[in-house]
Kinemage of the C-alpha trace (Angstrom):
@kinemage 1
@onewidth
@group {chain A} dominant
@subgroup {mainchain}
@vectorlist {calphas} color= white
{ca met a 1} P 0.000 0.000 0.000
{ca ser a 2} L 1.560 3.272 -1.145
{ca glu a 3} L -0.297 5.147 1.627
{ca lys a 4} L 2.251 3.836 4.132
{ca tyr a 5} L 4.668 6.498 2.921
{ca ile a 6} L 2.297 9.363 3.738
{ca arg a 7} L 2.182 11.206 7.056
{ca lys a 8} L -0.775 10.318 9.260
{ca glu a 9} L -1.898 13.960 9.408
{ca val a 10} L -2.295 14.007 5.613
{ca leu a 11} L -4.113 10.666 5.488
{ca ala a 12} L -6.573 11.852 8.139
{ca ile a 13} L -7.924 14.857 6.253
{ca pro a 14} L -10.056 15.132 3.096
{ca ala a 15} L -8.635 16.827 0.024
{ca tyr a 16} L -9.664 20.438 -0.562
{ca his a 17} L -12.261 20.087 -3.305
{ca val a 18} L -13.657 22.795 -5.549
{ca pro a 19} L -16.435 21.673 -7.944
{ca ile a 20} L -15.738 22.460 -11.590
{ca glu a 21} L -18.496 24.810 -12.675
{ca pro a 22} L -17.052 26.925 -15.510
{ca asp a 23} L -20.246 28.864 -16.208
{ca ala a 24} L -21.163 29.581 -12.588
{ca ile a 25} L -20.488 32.673 -10.517
{ca lys a 26} L -19.019 31.032 -7.420
{ca leu a 27} L -20.385 33.066 -4.538
{ca asn a 28} L -18.880 30.608 -2.049
{ca gln a 29} L -15.437 31.725 -3.236
{ca asn a 30} L -16.607 35.267 -3.968
{ca glu a 31} L -15.224 35.349 -7.460
{ca ser a 32} L -16.049 38.688 -8.994
{ca pro a 33} L -18.744 38.349 -11.666
{ca trp a 34} L -17.035 41.238 -13.479
{ca glu a 35} L -13.679 41.084 -15.249
{ca leu a 36} L -10.960 43.706 -14.968
{ca pro a 37} L -11.708 46.647 -17.285
{ca pro a 38} L -10.404 45.913 -20.811
{ca gln a 39} L -8.034 48.895 -20.748
{ca val a 40} L -6.365 47.527 -17.602
{ca lys a 41} L -5.954 44.066 -19.151
{ca ile a 42} L -4.449 45.682 -22.257
{ca lys a 43} L -1.919 47.592 -20.123
{ca ile a 44} L -1.007 44.380 -18.310
{ca thr a 45} L -0.561 42.536 -21.599
{ca glu a 46} L 1.601 45.309 -23.050
{ca arg a 47} L 3.803 45.267 -19.959
{ca leu a 48} L 4.101 41.489 -20.170
{ca leu a 49} L 5.179 41.646 -23.827
{ca asn a 50} L 8.138 43.746 -22.734
{ca ala a 51} L 8.930 41.738 -19.608
{ca pro a 52} L 11.741 39.134 -19.762
{ca trp a 53} L 10.065 35.724 -19.559
{ca asn a 54} L 13.433 33.933 -19.566
{ca arg a 55} L 14.387 35.522 -16.247
{ca tyr a 56} L 13.081 34.888 -12.764
{ca ala a 57} L 10.776 37.581 -11.446
{ca pro a 58} L 12.341 40.052 -8.969
{ca ala a 59} L 12.533 38.131 -5.717
{ca asp a 60} L 12.535 41.230 -3.532
{ca leu a 61} L 9.257 42.471 -5.074
{ca ala a 62} L 10.594 45.993 -4.506
{ca leu a 63} L 8.453 47.803 -7.098
{ca leu a 64} L 5.253 45.979 -6.212
{ca lys a 65} L 5.867 46.436 -2.491
{ca ala a 66} L 6.467 50.157 -2.984
{ca lys a 67} L 3.207 50.595 -4.924
{ca leu a 68} L 1.213 48.497 -2.460
{ca ala a 69} L 2.750 50.273 0.539
{ca ala a 70} L 1.782 53.639 -0.945
{ca phe a 71} L -1.739 52.382 -1.649
{ca leu a 72} L -2.134 51.105 1.931
{ca lys a 73} L -0.132 53.919 3.569
{ca val a 74} L 2.157 51.464 5.362
{ca asp a 75} L 5.895 50.780 5.451
{ca ala a 76} L 7.042 48.498 2.600
{ca asp a 77} L 9.090 46.511 5.141
{ca ser a 78} L 5.841 45.545 6.875
{ca leu a 79} L 4.590 43.633 3.811
{ca val a 80} L 4.876 39.943 2.973
{ca leu a 81} L 3.521 38.878 -0.427
{ca ser a 82} L 2.811 35.458 -1.870
{ca asn a 83} L 0.846 33.675 -4.594
{ca gly a 84} L -2.448 33.735 -2.729
{ca ser a 85} L -3.467 34.232 0.882
{ca asn a 86} L -3.924 30.491 1.405
{ca val a 87} L -0.157 30.155 0.848
{ca leu a 88} L 0.320 32.810 3.511
{ca val a 89} L -1.822 30.789 5.922
{ca gln a 90} L 0.564 27.898 5.352
{ca ala a 91} L 3.609 30.165 5.736
{ca leu a 92} L 2.364 31.545 9.050
{ca leu a 93} L 1.806 28.031 10.333
{ca leu a 94} L 5.265 26.907 9.220
{ca ala a 95} L 6.851 29.898 10.918
{ca ile a 96} L 4.819 29.834 14.139
{ca ala a 97} L 2.819 26.682 14.797
{ca val a 98} L 3.861 23.164 13.816
{ca gly a 99} L 2.597 20.458 16.165
{ca lys a 100} L 1.123 23.094 18.481
{ca lys a 101} L -2.273 24.780 18.989
{ca val a 102} L -4.224 26.928 16.548
{ca met a 103} L -7.451 28.699 17.472
{ca thr a 104} L -10.231 30.029 15.260
{ca val a 105} L -14.012 30.366 15.218
{ca lys a 106} L -16.633 28.041 13.764
{ca pro a 107} L -17.896 28.260 11.072
{ca thr a 108} L -15.134 30.034 9.148
{ca phe a 109} L -12.730 29.626 6.206
{ca ser a 110} L -11.915 25.906 6.092
{ca ile a 111} L -8.264 26.382 5.059
{ca tyr a 112} L -7.283 27.499 8.573
{ca lys a 113} L -8.210 24.108 10.001
{ca leu a 114} L -7.078 22.065 7.009
{ca glu a 115} L -3.574 23.539 6.838
{ca ser a 116} L -3.226 23.474 10.631
{ca gln a 117} L -4.025 19.773 10.790
{ca ile a 118} L -1.617 18.941 7.953
{ca leu a 119} L 1.163 20.399 10.097
{ca gly a 120} L 0.129 18.388 13.148
{ca asn a 121} L -1.531 21.185 15.087
{ca arg a 122} L -4.495 20.762 17.398
{ca val a 123} L -7.260 23.075 16.219
{ca ile a 124} L -9.487 24.758 18.801
{ca glu a 125} L -12.725 25.953 17.163
{ca val a 126} L -14.816 28.365 19.222
{ca pro a 127} L -18.455 28.354 18.032
{ca leu a 128} L -20.050 31.619 17.000
{ca asn a 129} L -23.426 32.583 18.424
{ca thr a 130} L -26.521 31.271 16.651
{ca asp a 131} L -26.763 34.549 14.715
{ca phe a 132} L -23.049 34.181 13.768
{ca thr a 133} L -21.915 37.045 15.993
{ca phe a 134} L -18.635 36.692 17.868
{ca asn a 135} L -18.976 35.150 21.321
{ca arg a 136} L -16.523 37.341 23.180
{ca val a 137} L -16.849 35.656 26.584
{ca arg a 138} L -16.510 32.142 25.172
{ca phe a 139} L -13.535 33.045 22.973
{ca leu a 140} L -11.594 34.846 25.696
{ca ala a 141} L -12.224 31.951 28.102
{ca ala a 142} L -10.935 29.444 25.534
{ca leu a 143} L -7.944 31.691 24.881
{ca lys a 144} L -7.061 31.768 28.570
{ca lys a 145} L -7.537 28.009 28.965
{ca glu a 146} L -5.910 26.712 25.786
{ca lys a 147} L -3.063 29.231 25.367
{ca pro a 148} L -2.864 28.825 21.553
{ca asn a 149} L 0.240 29.518 19.493
{ca leu a 150} L -1.614 31.158 16.600
{ca ile a 151} L -5.123 32.577 16.040
{ca phe a 152} L -7.003 33.083 12.761
{ca ile a 153} L -10.112 35.284 12.565
{ca ala a 154} L -11.686 36.312 9.255
{ca asn a 155} L -13.312 39.744 9.346
{ca pro a 156} L -15.764 39.963 7.653
{ca asn a 157} L -16.134 36.281 8.343
{ca ala a 158} L -16.481 33.674 5.609
{ca pro a 159} L -18.850 32.000 4.900
{ca thr a 160} L -21.217 33.816 7.291
{ca gly a 161} L -20.578 37.249 5.761
{ca asn a 162} L -20.875 39.247 8.981
{ca leu a 163} L -18.507 41.779 10.524
{ca phe a 164} L -17.070 41.424 14.033
{ca leu a 165} L -16.618 44.466 16.270
{ca lys a 166} L -13.180 46.043 16.022
{ca glu a 167} L -13.104 46.629 19.778
{ca thr a 168} L -13.659 42.911 20.409
{ca leu a 169} L -10.930 41.875 17.988
{ca leu a 170} L -8.460 44.250 19.621
{ca glu a 171} L -9.420 42.812 23.001
{ca val a 172} L -8.438 39.373 21.657
{ca val a 173} L -5.147 40.785 20.344
{ca gln a 174} L -4.388 42.328 23.728
{ca ala a 175} L -5.280 39.143 25.628
{ca ala a 176} L -3.398 36.748 23.356
{ca asn a 177} L 0.162 35.711 24.031
{ca cys a 178} L 0.568 34.754 20.376
{ca pro a 179} L 0.138 36.220 16.892
{ca val a 180} L -3.460 36.998 15.905
{ca val a 181} L -4.182 36.940 12.171
{ca ile a 182} L -7.141 39.055 11.071
{ca asp a 183} L -8.034 37.880 7.573
{ca glu a 184} L -9.430 40.900 5.737
{ca ala a 185} L -9.922 39.256 2.338
{ca tyr a 186} L -13.388 40.834 2.263
{ca tyr a 187} L -12.289 44.211 3.625
{ca pro a 188} L -13.240 46.155 0.450
{ca phe a 189} L -16.885 45.312 1.141
{ca ser a 190} L -16.827 46.527 4.751
{ca lys a 191} L -14.144 49.252 4.900
{ca glu a 192} L -13.444 48.177 8.497
{ca thr a 193} L -9.778 47.383 9.035
{ca leu a 194} L -7.144 46.820 11.693
{ca ile a 195} L -4.210 47.796 9.465
{ca asp a 196} L -3.748 51.077 11.326
{ca asp a 197} L -3.384 49.129 14.584
{ca val a 198} L -0.527 46.876 13.404
{ca ser a 199} L 2.121 49.375 14.501
{ca arg a 200} L 0.644 49.360 18.028
{ca tyr a 201} L 0.482 45.595 18.547
{ca pro a 202} L 3.505 43.382 17.780
{ca asn a 203} L 1.296 40.256 17.646
{ca leu a 204} L -1.284 41.647 15.187
{ca ile a 205} L -1.154 40.442 11.563
{ca val a 206} L -3.589 41.586 8.872
{ca met a 207} L -4.033 39.408 5.785
{ca arg a 208} L -5.619 40.436 2.487
{ca ala a 209} L -5.915 39.274 -1.121
{ca phe a 210} L -6.393 40.676 -4.611
{ca ser a 211} L -8.840 37.855 -5.433
{ca lys a 212} L -12.102 39.496 -4.399
{ca ala a 213} L -12.835 43.174 -5.063
{ca phe a 214} L -9.752 43.507 -7.291
{ca ala a 215} L -11.253 40.782 -9.535
{ca met a 216} L -7.885 39.027 -9.841
{ca ala a 217} L -8.558 35.560 -8.423
{ca gly a 218} L -6.827 33.952 -11.411
{ca val a 219} L -3.712 36.066 -10.924
{ca arg a 220} L -3.130 34.814 -7.343
{ca leu a 221} L -1.773 37.431 -4.968
{ca gly a 222} L -2.153 37.733 -1.226
{ca tyr a 223} L -0.310 39.819 1.327
{ca leu a 224} L 0.294 40.322 5.031
{ca val a 225} L 0.701 43.565 6.935
{ca leu a 226} L 2.694 43.015 10.133
{ca gln a 227} L 5.555 44.521 12.068
{ca pro a 228} L 8.828 44.462 10.045
{ca asn a 229} L 10.767 42.160 12.362
{ca leu a 230} L 7.966 39.583 12.172
{ca ala a 231} L 7.645 40.074 8.410
{ca lys a 232} L 11.319 39.234 7.987
{ca glu a 233} L 10.929 35.917 9.815
{ca val a 234} L 7.700 34.829 8.078
{ca ser a 235} L 9.289 35.583 4.688
{ca lys a 236} L 11.947 32.959 5.361
{ca val a 237} L 9.506 30.061 4.975
{ca leu a 238} L 8.107 31.192 1.615
{ca leu a 239} L 9.595 29.473 -1.417
{ca pro a 240} L 11.814 31.711 -3.583
{ca phe a 241} L 10.172 33.385 -6.582
{ca cys a 242} L 6.683 32.470 -5.372
{ca val a 243} L 5.207 35.637 -6.931
{ca pro a 244} L 5.718 35.230 -10.702
{ca thr a 245} L 6.214 37.941 -13.298
{ca leu a 246} L 2.581 37.794 -14.483
{ca thr a 247} L 1.288 38.373 -10.960
{ca gln a 248} L 3.707 41.193 -10.209
{ca val a 249} L 2.960 43.032 -13.447
{ca ala a 250} L -0.819 42.592 -13.143
{ca ala a 251} L -0.854 43.876 -9.554
{ca glu a 252} L 1.396 46.826 -10.344
{ca val a 253} L -0.844 47.935 -13.233
{ca ala a 254} L -3.998 47.435 -11.165
{ca leu a 255} L -2.588 49.552 -8.344
{ca asp a 256} L -1.631 52.275 -10.828
{ca asp a 257} L -5.161 52.327 -12.252
């Protein structure tokens, strides 16, 4: 049996499955039903025609980081970029929590649990209230009891679509003796963010993606905003050249537009 070569943590979990529905608008993944404007796609294509395909893309992502930092009004050294935010979930786990404890809410984005279990972590899922609001008392009690090594909270949450109170999330950040990742993939639809608080809390990490409101799910780009010393360490576990030329060029043009 070839399965004997596979780690028990991998054998124990189901594969991440996405149904193939080419003509559907996948609301469960929040793919934009609208494409990028044609003029933006033309600019991207023109830039790609002049880009060297026989060379590796810039590994330091200096130009893209500078444009994104200006867009977000943050320090470029506080950014970590990768080919999708799910890769960043994996990178955070590799850097912080392997064979340890990861806490999140339930229900939420399934990748937090899936990737945590692959790396041998015990996942503590704190149920939301029946109306999907955040149960502050229950979460803080679990935090005190379990002492997790990493926390993931999507805000707005997926798949429930509701927004958690900023004051409550900051209370979790203050109470936690570990990094707290606030996944703001759906931030453009709420305009509520904790990015401005990253400089105040060394354990706060904000995660976002270009997949949703930027309508660039097929391009694959996610990023973290965190304190520079932490950004430097998390970057070490990302594979070199994980943001290809196509992605860099597309994101740069989109940010310019």
